[in-house]
VOGU-3710 file (C-alpha; in Angstrom, 3 decimals, decimal comma):
1> mpilyehpls> 5,280/-1,046/22,828  6,617/-0,376/19,497  5,383/2,893/17,679  4,291/2,599/14,066  3,962/5,784/12,094  1,323/5,008/9,464  -1,824/5,966/7,476  -4,653/3,569/7,373  -4,878/3,708/3,476  -1,221/3,040/3,038
11> pyaqkvkisa> -0,841/-0,668/1,751  2,779/-0,524/2,995  1,506/0,246/6,543  -1,362/-2,323/6,171  1,168/-5,027/5,543  3,022/-4,273/8,711  -0,172/-4,049/10,812  -1,420/-7,371/9,564  1,923/-9,023/10,398  2,115/-7,566/13,811
21> reknvdldlr> -1,543/-8,639/14,501  -1,036/-12,180/13,327  1,820/-12,157/15,870  -0,196/-10,612/18,586  2,199/-7,697/18,822  0,501/-4,518/19,904  1,555/-1,492/18,140  1,015/2,306/19,206  -0,335/3,599/15,977  0,314/7,148/14,952
31> tpdgigsgas> -0,332/9,291/11,914  2,633/11,704/11,446  1,898/15,401/11,606  2,324/17,155/8,272  2,109/13,835/6,352  1,587/14,722/2,712  2,415/18,315/3,081  6,090/18,055/2,386  6,658/19,467/5,810  6,980/16,385/8,107
41> ageflaanpr> 9,358/16,652/10,866  10,233/15,537/14,432  10,375/11,983/15,564  8,856/10,592/12,369  11,167/12,168/9,914  14,136/11,276/12,256  12,905/7,639/11,963  12,442/7,830/8,257  14,349/10,471/6,287  12,262/9,743/3,305
51> gevpalidgd> 9,046/11,072/4,972  7,090/8,043/4,027  4,877/5,660/6,138  5,449/3,264/7,716  8,293/3,936/10,062  8,797/1,758/13,192  10,331/2,786/16,517  11,128/0,009/18,891  13,087/1,417/21,888  16,227/2,704/20,468
61> vrifdstiil> 15,551/0,985/17,084  14,353/3,040/14,094  13,389/1,398/10,998  11,774/2,462/7,621  10,616/0,629/4,488  7,788/-1,858/4,982  9,678/-4,836/3,827  12,591/-4,087/6,125  9,983/-3,624/8,992  8,490/-7,018/8,250
71> eyledrfpsp> 11,854/-8,668/8,370  12,560/-7,090/11,739  9,224/-8,234/13,130  10,002/-11,725/11,874  13,315/-11,584/13,728  12,033/-9,925/16,833  8,819/-11,909/17,096  9,519/-15,263/15,325  6,271/-16,953/16,222  4,038/-17,548/14,392
81> amlpatpear> 6,281/-17,273/11,472  4,995/-15,366/8,561  7,716/-16,548/6,001  7,516/-20,021/4,788  10,026/-22,502/5,792  12,246/-23,198/2,582  14,574/-20,790/0,779  12,851/-21,249/-2,552  9,231/-20,549/-0,801  10,607/-17,544/0,790
91> arvrmieevc> 12,038/-16,186/-2,435  8,881/-16,816/-4,154  6,638/-14,819/-1,670  9,352/-11,951/-1,576  9,041/-11,780/-5,339  5,267/-11,559/-5,071  5,562/-8,836/-2,440  7,964/-6,843/-4,795  5,540/-6,974/-7,747  2,679/-5,898/-5,486
101> dthyeainwg> 4,617/-3,095/-3,831  5,775/-1,580/-7,256  3,666/-2,506/-10,183  0,280/-3,127/-8,282  0,706/-0,330/-5,879  1,095/2,220/-8,647  -2,271/1,333/-10,196  -4,279/1,828/-7,117  -2,218/4,903/-6,141  -3,075/6,384/-9,618
111> lgeiswfgra> -6,729/5,607/-9,285  -6,682/7,359/-5,913  -5,292/10,535/-7,626  -8,243/10,488/-10,004  -11,096/9,374/-7,642  -10,082/11,107/-4,372  -8,042/14,065/-5,554  -9,666/14,988/-8,826  -6,518/15,031/-10,850  -8,698/14,317/-13,948
121> tgekaqeigk> -12,379/14,568/-14,740  -14,690/13,663/-17,629  -13,250/11,651/-20,585  -9,815/11,792/-19,276  -10,798/10,265/-15,996  -12,672/7,555/-17,859  -9,721/6,936/-20,145  -7,362/6,393/-17,194  -9,823/4,434/-15,295  -10,426/2,111/-18,188
131> raaeqtakiq> -6,713/1,547/-18,703  -6,237/0,954/-14,970  -8,924/-1,599/-14,909  -7,313/-3,568/-17,710  -3,899/-3,377/-16,023  -5,520/-4,525/-12,777  -7,016/-7,561/-14,541  -3,628/-8,538/-15,891  -1,962/-8,362/-12,478  -4,659/-10,257/-10,879
141> nwltkqlgna> -4,336/-12,963/-13,558  -0,679/-13,282/-12,796  -1,467/-13,489/-9,030  -3,937/-16,157/-9,691  -1,137/-18,194/-11,516  1,118/-17,664/-8,354  -1,674/-18,974/-5,918  -2,279/-22,011/-8,305  -4,317/-24,742/-6,390  -3,228/-23,519/-2,929
151> dwfndrafgw> -5,369/-21,902/-0,364  -2,711/-19,281/0,547  0,217/-17,697/-1,288  2,264/-19,060/1,453  0,723/-22,545/0,449  -0,579/-24,187/3,491  -0,892/-21,265/5,965  -1,565/-17,615/5,849  1,693/-15,660/5,787  4,048/-13,248/4,138
161> gdlsvvpyvn> 2,711/-13,798/0,672  -0,851/-13,215/1,609  -0,240/-10,079/3,758  1,674/-8,617/0,916  -1,157/-9,039/-1,522  -4,360/-8,460/0,326  -4,002/-4,733/0,784  -3,750/-4,279/-2,895  -6,636/-6,472/-3,818  -8,737/-4,867/-1,296
171> gsagfgnapd> -7,669/-1,558/-2,747  -8,711/-2,667/-6,233  -12,044/-3,816/-4,882  -12,558/-0,219/-3,434  -12,179/1,058/-7,057  -14,576/-1,424/-8,610  -11,758/-3,752/-9,799  -12,341/-6,715/-7,494  -11,647/-10,346/-8,807  -14,739/-12,360/-9,572
181> egsplgkwla> -15,997/-13,909/-6,211  -16,004/-17,260/-7,689  -12,552/-17,124/-8,953  -9,583/-18,721/-7,187  -8,394/-15,321/-6,329  -11,874/-14,137/-5,250  -12,173/-17,114/-3,029  -8,772/-16,385/-1,549  -9,744/-12,736/-0,898  -12,799/-13,950/1,005
191> rangrasvar> -10,769/-16,248/3,143  -7,939/-13,530/3,637  -10,567/-10,929/4,734  -12,160/-13,462/7,197  -8,924/-13,224/9,343  -9,263/-10,753/12,240  -5,906/-9,207/11,436  -6,971/-8,415/7,893  -10,574/-7,397/8,699  -9,470/-4,924/11,337
201> taleahdsia> -6,922/-3,402/9,047  -9,342/-3,171/6,086  -11,861/-1,550/8,223  -9,402/1,101/9,356  -8,500/1,826/5,695  -12,239/2,015/4,845  -13,245/4,328/7,625  -10,338/6,750/6,565  -11,558/7,324/3,047  -14,089/9,939/4,068
211> gmqqvanile> -11,187/12,263/4,985  -9,944/12,224/1,536  -12,335/14,955/0,266  -10,982/17,451/2,855  -7,469/16,593/1,621  -8,612/17,233/-1,971  -9,662/20,669/-1,107  -6,222/21,710/0,377  -4,577/19,920/-2,366  -5,711/22,468/-5,010
221> qglfkreyrd> -4,131/25,106/-2,806  -0,647/23,494/-2,820  -0,915/22,876/0,815  -0,856/18,956/0,443  1,594/17,356/-1,884  1,225/13,835/-3,199  4,534/11,980/-3,837  5,192/11,030/-7,367  8,081/8,583/-7,381  9,386/5,521/-8,993
231> hrlewmmktg> 6,432/3,265/-10,379  3,908/5,899/-9,522  5,416/8,436/-11,860  5,960/5,922/-14,569  2,377/4,676/-14,248  0,961/8,147/-14,618  3,088/9,075/-17,470  2,301/5,710/-19,404  -1,470/5,710/-18,566  -2,506/8,983/-20,134
241> gpeivldglk> -1,486/11,484/-17,372  1,592/13,515/-18,464  -0,566/16,695/-18,209  -1,478/15,667/-14,798  2,207/15,558/-13,710  2,900/19,029/-15,341  -0,200/20,536/-13,873  0,829/19,275/-10,426  4,315/20,758/-10,870  2,733/24,117/-11,819
251> knnirfsyef> 0,431/24,095/-8,820  3,209/22,783/-6,498  0,970/19,940/-5,140  3,132/16,968/-6,177  6,576/16,237/-4,742  9,350/13,802/-5,384  11,481/11,852/-3,018  13,061/13,801/-0,014  16,791/14,469/-0,216  18,781/12,800/2,639
261> e> 20,386/15,304/5,049
//
């Protein structure tokens, strides 16, 4: 059975789990020791030198990066296919995935920094939350355009485009930024959440939120480090949080990408 190192709240891990469940592939789910502490080691770090979830181990195969894992699952377990049939349709859903994995992920991640880890309070938290809601509305509007009149982002069947979007829209809903239930995107979300693969994955994410308060307590001590990289760092800097980054550096409770060895 393939091993997936993951955390239930990671949208990247959620994508992989949804794909595997759609394909009826059982995964041995494990949360890495030391995840978020900056001290990950062992089999997990050997599989992913970035120290990020997800990482897949399938026999002698070691794969990191959620998109590459999805591609591996598609090649290894081709039925049912998650990618659409034509080259142009495949390119389209991959672009949707890229937008969600970068621009959309950064918004929800940043809101987690405020809501779960208390990086900002009072007026500053309200300011960042307001700007994040505006950004979310814009990206959901873009996604609505990509959906068009179809039932699924993959057009006629649930697939790669849908599993790439649903973790992020569900994440937004958790922060009070869900699409209107009567809108095309809201109706799509209800359809997606009605699938067993998505419902199970979303429940796992929801149930793990309670542990974030405990993590917040050790974050203040510098024993837990959140990864500020790429679009996440850019988002925090442009959305009113430069002092949050500086404070995190001072307290040593943020980190950047691991250096490869």
